[in-house]
Structures are given as C-alpha cells and as structure tokens.
C-alpha positions in Angstrom: 0.0 0.0 0.0 1.5 3.6 -0.9 2.6 5.7 1.8 0.9 9.3 2.1 3.6 11.9 2.6 3.4 14.2 5.8 3.0 17.2 3.6 0.4 15.9 1.7 -1.6 14.7 4.6 -1.3 18.2 6.3 -2.3 20.0 3.1 -5.3 17.8 2.4 -6.3 18.4 6.3 -6.1 22.1 5.8 -8.4 21.8 2.7 -11.1 20.2 4.8 -11.0 22.7 7.3 -11.8 25.6 5.1 -15.3 27.1 6.1 -18.0 29.2 4.2 -17.4 32.6 4.6 -19.3 35.9 3.5 -17.7 37.9 1.2 -15.2 40.4 2.7 -15.2 43.7 0.6 -12.2 46.1 0.4 -12.9 49.8 0.0 -11.0 52.8 0.2 -13.3 55.8 0.9 -10.7 58.1 2.8 -7.5 56.4 1.7 -7.8 53.8 4.4 -8.8 50.2 3.7 -11.7 48.9 5.6 -13.4 45.8 5.1 -17.0 45.3 5.0 -19.6 42.6 4.5 -22.7 42.6 2.6 -24.9 39.5 2.6 -26.3 40.3 -0.6 -22.9 40.2 -2.4 -21.4 37.2 -4.1 -19.5 35.6 -1.6 -15.8 33.8 -2.2 -16.3 30.4 -3.8 -19.8 30.8 -5.8 -19.4 29.9 -9.3 -20.0 32.2 -12.1 -23.4 30.6 -13.1 -24.4 31.4 -9.4 -23.6 35.0 -10.0 -25.2 35.4 -13.0 -28.6 33.5 -11.7 -28.4 35.9 -8.8 -27.3 39.2 -10.2 -28.2 39.0 -14.1 -25.9 39.8 -16.7 -22.9 42.1 -15.6 -22.9 45.8 -17.1 -19.2 44.8 -18.0 -17.6 41.6 -18.7 -13.6 42.5 -18.7 -11.4 40.0 -20.7 -9.6 37.1 -18.8 -5.8 37.8 -18.2 -3.0 35.9 -16.6 -2.3 32.5 -15.2 -4.1 31.7 -13.3 -7.1 33.2 -15.1 -8.6 36.5 -13.4 -11.7 37.8 -14.7 -13.8 40.9 -13.5 -17.4 41.3 -14.0 -18.6 45.1 -12.9 -22.3 45.5 -11.8 -23.9 48.6 -10.7 -22.1 49.7 -7.4 -19.8 46.4 -7.2 -17.4 44.3 -9.1 -17.0 40.6 -9.1 -13.4 39.2 -9.4 -13.0 35.7 -10.6 -10.1 33.2 -10.6 -11.3 30.7 -13.1 -14.8 30.2 -12.5 -14.9 30.7 -8.9 -15.5 34.3 -6.8 -12.3 35.5 -5.1 -13.2 39.0 -4.3 -16.1 41.3 -4.3 -15.3 45.2 -4.6 -18.0 47.7 -3.5 -17.8 51.3 -4.6 -17.4 53.6 -1.9 -21.1 55.1 -2.7 -22.7 52.0 -1.8 -21.5 51.6 2.0 -24.3 53.5 3.7 -26.2 50.3 4.9 -23.3 48.0 5.4 -21.4 47.1 8.4 -17.8 47.9 8.8 -15.6 45.5 10.7 -12.1 47.3 11.7 
C-alpha cells in the first residue's frame, strides 16, 4: 500500500478545515482600507453561473488575463473578481457603503 507523505496529509487536512464565509469587501473611501460585509453580494467560492442567476448579466465583462485566469465583471455598485470560474473577491464602490457593517 502506498504511503502518504506528511506534507500531503497536512495539506489535505487544511483543505477540509476551510469553512464557508461571507464576502469580505475592500473599499478605500478616505485612503484607508476597510473590510465590510454585505450579505447580498457574491461570496468567495460562488461560481459564475450562481452569480449570473442571482445578479443577472453584468454591465461589463472584462477580458480574462493572466495565469491563473482572472476575470472581472462589473455590476451597478460593485465588481466581482473570479479566479477561473469561482469568486475570489467582491469590490463595492464607496457610494454603496451606507447600509453596510464596517469591521475594523
């Protein structure tokens, strides 16, 4: 029977410990970054089809760049950043922060 390396065992264990999280959104209203959370925004790990089903067609689909492939979709008030087909970040424009909870 093949032996599993300790590195692989630790890596596999760490992957199973990752939990679901709401989207953390970075904004810079006064030059200082703040992390905010909005429940209605796409969250990390959602796939492109889920974002389309929930928010509809984006105003702008930017071309995919780089390796790994990074794509940005712009909606009214926020942008969604994908790595491959999964959300890695949601960025909200500072004018959309009035109804959000700010976490220091």
